[in-house]
C-alpha positions in Angstrom: 14.3 -35.7 -0.9 11.4 -34.2 -2.7 11.7 -34.0 -6.5 11.8 -30.3 -7.4 12.0 -30.9 -11.1 8.6 -32.4 -11.7 5.1 -31.0 -11.6 3.9 -33.4 -8.8 2.7 -32.1 -5.5 5.9 -31.9 -3.3 4.6 -29.9 -0.3 1.4 -29.0 1.5 0.6 -25.8 3.3 -2.4 -24.3 5.0 -2.1 -21.1 2.9 0.0 -20.0 0.0 0.5 -16.2 -0.2 1.4 -14.8 -3.6 3.2 -11.5 -3.2 5.6 -10.5 -0.5 4.7 -6.7 -0.1 3.3 -5.4 3.2 -0.1 -7.0 2.7 1.2 -10.4 1.8 3.9 -10.5 4.4 1.6 -9.3 7.2 -1.1 -11.9 6.1 1.6 -14.6 6.3 3.0 -13.4 9.6 -0.4 -13.4 11.5 -1.4 -16.7 9.9 1.9 -18.3 11.1 1.7 -16.7 14.5 -1.6 -18.4 15.0 -0.3 -21.9 14.0 -0.8 -22.2 10.3 1.8 -23.6 7.9 2.4 -20.8 5.4 4.3 -20.4 2.1 5.0 -16.8 0.9 6.0 -16.7 -2.8 7.1 -13.7 -4.9 8.3 -13.5 -8.5 10.8 -10.8 -7.6 14.4 -11.5 -6.5 14.6 -8.4 -4.3 12.1 -7.5 -1.7 10.6 -4.0 -1.9 11.8 -3.3 -5.4 11.0 -1.5 -7.6 10.0 1.4 -5.3 6.7 2.9 -6.4 5.6 5.0 -3.5 6.9 7.7 -1.0 6.9 5.3 1.9 4.9 7.3 4.5 3.1 5.4 7.2 1.7 6.3 10.6 3.0 5.2 14.0 -0.4 3.8 14.9 -0.5 1.7 11.7 2.8 0.0 12.6 1.8 -0.4 16.2 -1.6 -2.0 15.3 0.2 -4.5 13.1 2.7 -5.4 15.8 5.5 -3.8 13.9 8.1 -2.1 16.1 9.5 1.1 14.6 13.1 0.2 13.9 16.1 2.2 12.7 16.5 -0.7 10.2 13.8 0.7 8.0 12.9 4.2 9.3 14.4 7.1 7.4 12.7 10.1 9.0 10.1 10.8 11.7 7.0 12.8 10.7 5.1 15.1 13.0 2.3 16.5 10.8 1.3 18.0 7.5 1.3 21.2 5.5 -1.4 21.2 2.8 -1.2 23.8 0.0 -3.6 25.0 -2.6 -2.6 25.8 -6.2 -1.4 29.3 -5.4 0.6 28.5 -2.2 -2.0 29.2 0.5 -1.5 26.6 3.2 -2.9 24.9 6.3 -0.4 23.5 8.7 -1.4 20.6 11.0 1.6 20.1 13.3 0.9 17.6 16.0 3.9 18.8 18.0 1.8 21.9 18.6 -1.6 20.4 18.7 -0.7 17.6 21.2 2.7 18.5 22.6 2.5 16.0 25.5 2.0 13.1 23.1 3.8 14.0 19.8 7.4 15.2 19.4 11.0 14.2 19.9 11.1 14.8 23.6 11.3 11.9 26.1 7.9 10.2 26.5 6.6 11.5 23.1 6.4 9.8 19.8 6.3 10.7 16.1 3.0 10.8 14.3 4.5 8.6 11.6 7.6 7.9 9.5 9.0 7.8 6.0 10.4 4.3 5.6 12.9 2.8 3.2 10.6 0.5 1.2 13.3 -2.1 0.4 14.4 -2.3 4.1 10.8 -2.2 5.3 9.6 -5.0 3.1 12.6 -7.1 4.0 11.9 -6.4 7.7 8.3 -7.6 7.4 9.4 -10.7 5.5 12.0 -11.4 8.1 9.4 -11.2 10.9 7.2 -13.6 8.9 10.1 -16.0 8.3 11.0 -16.0 12.0 7.4 -16.8 12.8 7.7 -20.0 10.7 6.8 -18.8 7.2 8.6 -20.4 4.2 9.7 -17.8 1.7 10.3 -18.5 -2.0 11.6 -15.7 -4.2 12.1 -15.9 -7.9 8.8 -17.9 -7.8 6.0 -17.0 -10.2 2.4 -18.3 -9.7 0.7 -19.5 -12.8 -2.7 -20.9 -11.6 -4.8 -22.7 -9.1 -7.4 -25.5 -9.1 -10.1 -26.2 -6.5 -10.1 -29.9 -5.7 -13.1 -32.1 -4.8 -11.8 -32.6 -1.3 -12.1 -28.9 -0.6 -8.4 -28.0 -0.9 -6.7 -26.5 -3.9 -3.5 -26.9 -5.9 -1.3 -23.9 -6.8 1.1 -24.0 -9.8 4.4 -22.2 -9.3 7.5 -21.8 -11.3 10.5 -21.5 -9.0 13.8 -20.7 -10.7 12.3 -21.8 -14.0 11.2 -25.2 -12.5 7.5 -26.1 -12.3 6.3 -27.0 -8.8 2.7 -27.7 -7.6 1.8 -27.3 -4.0 -1.3 -28.1 -2.2 -3.1 -25.6 0.1 -6.4 -24.9 1.8 -6.4 -21.2 0.7 -4.4 -19.1 -1.8 -4.0 -15.4 -0.9 -3.5 -13.0 -3.8 -1.3 -10.1 -2.7 0.1 -9.6 -6.2 -0.7 -6.0 -6.7 -2.8 -4.0 -9.2 -4.6 -6.0 -11.8 -4.0 -9.1 -9.7 -3.5 -12.3 -11.7 -4.5 -14.4 -8.7 -7.9 -12.7 -8.7 -8.3 -13.4 -12.4 -7.8 -17.1 -11.9 -11.0 -17.1 -9.9 -12.9 -14.9 -12.3 -12.7 -11.8 -10.2 -12.6 -8.6 -12.3 -9.3 -7.0 -11.3 -9.0 -4.8 -14.3 -8.6 -1.1 -13.5 -9.7 1.8 -15.6 -7.0 4.2 -16.8 -9.0 7.0 -15.3 -8.5 5.4 -11.8 -4.8 4.7 -12.0 -2.5 7.4 -10.9 0.8 7.7 -12.7 3.4 8.6 -10.0 6.9 9.9 -10.3 9.2 11.1 -7.6 12.8 12.3 -7.3 15.0 11.7 -4.3 17.0 14.9 -4.0 19.7 16.6 -2.0 19.6 20.3 -1.1 16.0 20.8 -0.1 15.2 21.6 3.6 12.3 19.9 5.4 10.9 20.3 8.9 9.3 17.0 9.9 6.1 17.6 7.9 4.6 15.8 4.9 3.9 18.7 2.5 1.1 18.1 0.0 0.3 20.5 -2.9 -3.1 20.4 -4.6 -4.1 22.1 -7.8 -4.8 21.0 -11.4 -1.9 23.0 -12.7 0.7 21.0 -10.7 -0.9 17.5 -10.7 -4.2 17.0 -12.6 -6.3 14.3 -10.9 -3.8 14.0 -8.0 -1.4 16.1 -6.0 2.3 16.9 -5.6 4.4 16.3 -2.5 7.6 17.1 -0.6 8.4 14.5 2.0 11.5 14.4 4.3 13.7 11.4 3.4 16.2 11.6 6.2 20.0 12.3 6.2 19.3 15.6 4.5 17.4 14.2 1.5 13.8 14.9 0.4 11.3 13.2 -1.9 9.7 15.5 -4.4 7.0 13.9 -6.5 3.5 13.8 -7.8 0.7 11.6 -8.9 -1.5 12.4 -11.9 -4.5 10.8 -13.7 -3.6 10.5 -17.3 -7.1 10.9 -18.6 -7.1 14.5 -17.1 -3.7 15.5 -18.4 -2.1 17.0 -21.5 1.4 16.0 -20.6 3.2 13.1 -18.9 4.2 12.8 -15.2 7.8 13.9 -15.9 6.7 17.1 -17.6 4.4 18.0 -14.7 7.1 17.3 -12.2 9.6 19.4 -14.1 6.9 22.2 -14.2 6.4 21.8 -10.4 10.2 22.1 -9.8 10.8 25.0 -12.0 7.6 27.1 -11.9 5.7 26.5 -8.6 5.8 28.7 -5.5 8.5 26.3 -4.3 10.9 27.1 -7.2 13.3 29.1 -5.1 13.4 26.4 -2.5 14.1 23.8 -5.2 16.6 25.8 -7.3 19.7 24.1 -5.9 18.4 20.6 -5.5 20.3 17.7 -7.0 18.5 14.6 -8.2 20.0 11.4 -6.8 17.3 8.8 -7.6 14.2 8.5 -9.8 11.2 6.3 -8.7 7.8 5.8 -10.2 4.9 3.5 -10.9 1.1 3.1 -11.0 -1.1 3.6 -7.9 -4.8 2.6 -7.9 -7.2 5.4 -6.9 -10.2 3.1 -7.5 -13.0 1.8 -5.3 -12.2 -1.4 -3.3 -13.2 -4.6 -5.2 -16.8 -5.5 -4.5 -15.8 -9.2 -4.3 -12.5 -10.0 -2.7 -12.9 -13.8 -2.3 -13.8 -17.0 -4.1 -13.6 -20.7 -3.3 -10.2 -21.3 -1.6 -9.0 -17.7 -2.5 -8.9 -14.2 -1.0 -7.3 -10.9 -2.1 -5.4 -8.4 0.0 -3.6 -5.1 -0.4 -3.4 -3.5 -3.8 -4.9 -6.7 -5.4 -8.1 -6.0 -3.6 -7.8 -2.2 -4.0 -7.1 -1.6 -0.4 -5.7 1.8 -1.2 -6.8 5.2 0.0 -8.4 6.7 -3.1 -7.8 10.3 -1.9 -4.2 10.1 -0.7 -3.1 7.1 -2.7 -1.6 5.7 0.6 -1.5 1.9 0.7 1.0 0.8 3.4 -1.4 1.5 6.3 -4.3 -0.3 4.7 -2.0 -3.1 3.5 -0.9 -3.8 7.1 -4.4 -3.6 8.5 -5.9 -5.7 5.8 -3.1 -8.3 6.1 -3.7 -8.6 9.8 -7.4 -9.1 9.3 -6.8 -11.7 6.6 -4.2 -13.6 8.6 -6.3 -13.8 11.8 -9.4 -14.7 9.9 -7.8 -17.5 8.0 -6.2 -18.9 11.1 -9.6 -19.1 12.9 -11.3 -20.5 9.8 -8.8 -23.3 9.2 -8.0 -24.2 12.8 -11.8 -24.4 13.3 -12.0 -27.0 10.5 -14.4 -24.9 8.4 -14.4 -25.4 4.7 -12.6 -22.6 2.7 -15.6 -22.0 0.4 -16.5 -18.7 -1.0 -19.5 -18.5 1.4 -17.2 -19.0 4.4 -14.4 -16.7 3.1 -16.9 -13.9 2.7 -16.4 -13.5 6.4 -12.9 -12.1 5.8 -14.5 -9.5 3.5 -17.1 -8.6 6.0 -14.5 -8.2 8.8 -12.5 -5.9 6.5 -15.6 -3.8 5.6 -16.4 -3.3 9.3 -12.8 -2.4 10.3 -12.0 0.1 7.4 -13.7 -0.9 4.1 -16.9 1.0 4.6 -14.9 4.2 5.2 -12.8 3.5 2.2 -15.9 3.3 0.1 -17.1 6.6 1.6 -13.7 8.2 0.7 -14.0 6.9 -2.9 -17.4 8.5 -3.3 -15.9 11.8 -2.0 -13.0 11.4 -4.5 -15.4 10.8 -7.4 -17.5 13.8 -6.5 -14.4 16.0 -6.5 -12.9 14.8 -9.8 -16.3 14.6 -11.6 -16.6 18.4 -11.1 -16.1 20.0 -14.5 -15.0 23.4 -13.3 -11.3 23.3 -12.5 -11.3 26.1 -9.9 -14.2 24.4 -8.0 -12.4 21.1 -8.2 -9.2 22.6 -6.9 -11.1 24.2 -4.0 -12.9 20.9 -3.1 -9.6 18.9 -3.1 -7.8 21.4 -1.0 -10.6 21.5 1.5 -10.9 17.7 1.6 -7.1 17.2 2.1 -7.0 19.9 4.7 -9.8 18.3 6.7 -8.6 14.7 6.1 -5.4 15.1 8.2 -7.0 17.1 11.1 -7.1 15.6 14.6 -10.9 15.0 14.4 -10.9 13.4 11.0 -13.2 10.4 10.6 -10.7 8.7 8.3 -7.8 8.3 10.7 -7.6 4.6 10.3 -7.2 4.8 6.5 
C-alpha cells in the first residue's frame, strides 16, 4: 500500500490537471481517451460550486467537445437572442424563424443552445472523464511544482490536509482567474480591476421567457457590461448583470436592484420572487500572451479563454480543453520532451482554432469601452452585440 501520509512520490501520471471545471475536465477527458494516465485534482469538495455564471452554451459547443446534450444537466433549450439598447429598442435574432428547418422543437430540429445547471454539468463532465480512466481527487489543493533534470516534474498536493507529491510529465493549470499554477512558472496571471467584471444574478420565479437569451446594454443598467434575462427552465428565469467596477459609482447589487425596479422591464419583473443569489468575478481581459512553460500549460479562465465581449466561458473552455488534451496526447505518446518550446505548439493550435478571433474581439471591446462619450459607447456596444449573434457573425466559434 502506498504511504499517503508522507511527502514522498507515491504515484506517477502523464499529466496532472489542477481544476475540475469545464476546461480542466475536458482536457483530462481527451487526454485519457487518447491513452494518457491522468490525475484531475480540485480543492473544492463539490463540483460546479459556487455558481458564478448564467450557464449558457451552444449546441455546437457541446457537439464539438463530444458532449451529448443530456436532461441530466440541461435546464432549458435556447433558440435565439433579443438584444436591447438602454431605452428598450431591440433586435430579435430567433433561429426558429431564420432557419426553421434546422432549429426548433419539431422532430428533426435542434435547439441553438441551452442553459445548463452548472453543478450538474460540471459533475457530468467529470464523470465522463472518470469513465475514460481519469483519477479524480477532490478536497485536494496544489501548492507547487518543480521541473526535474530528467524532463519530468513533481507536483505538490495537499489531499484532505495530507501532503502528497506526484510525478508527471505535464501539469495543466485550469484553476481559474489569477491562476496560481501559472504563477508557479512565472506567468503573469494578475488581472486588472478594470478588466474583471463583477457579476450578480438572481434565480427568480414569476418572470415569463420565450426561449431567447435577452441581453440589455446601456451604461445606466450595467456600466462596462450588460444585463440579462435568461430562461432557467421549470418556470424560472435568471436576471443578472455584469459591471466593471472602475466604471461604476455603485456596486452590482445596487445596479441589479435599479434594473429590476426602474428599467423598461419593471412591469414584467414586478411580481418576481427571488429564490437564489449567485455571483462572482468574470475576466473580460485579453488572452494571456504566454500560456505555457516547461512542463506546464494553462487552459480555460486560467489562460483567459473567455469571450471579452459576452463574458461567455463555457464554449471556449470546452474547445480549449479539447485542443489541450489532444495536443498533450500526441506530444507525450510521441516521446517529445514537454519543454516550453514544444508546449508552445498547444498555444499555436489554440490561436489558430479560436485565439486569434478572441484577440480581435478584445480589441473591439477595448475600442468600445475606451470611448469617453457614454451615448456613443452605448450605441457601439448595442451595435456590436446585435451583430455578434447574427447568422453571419465571424465570431460564431467563440
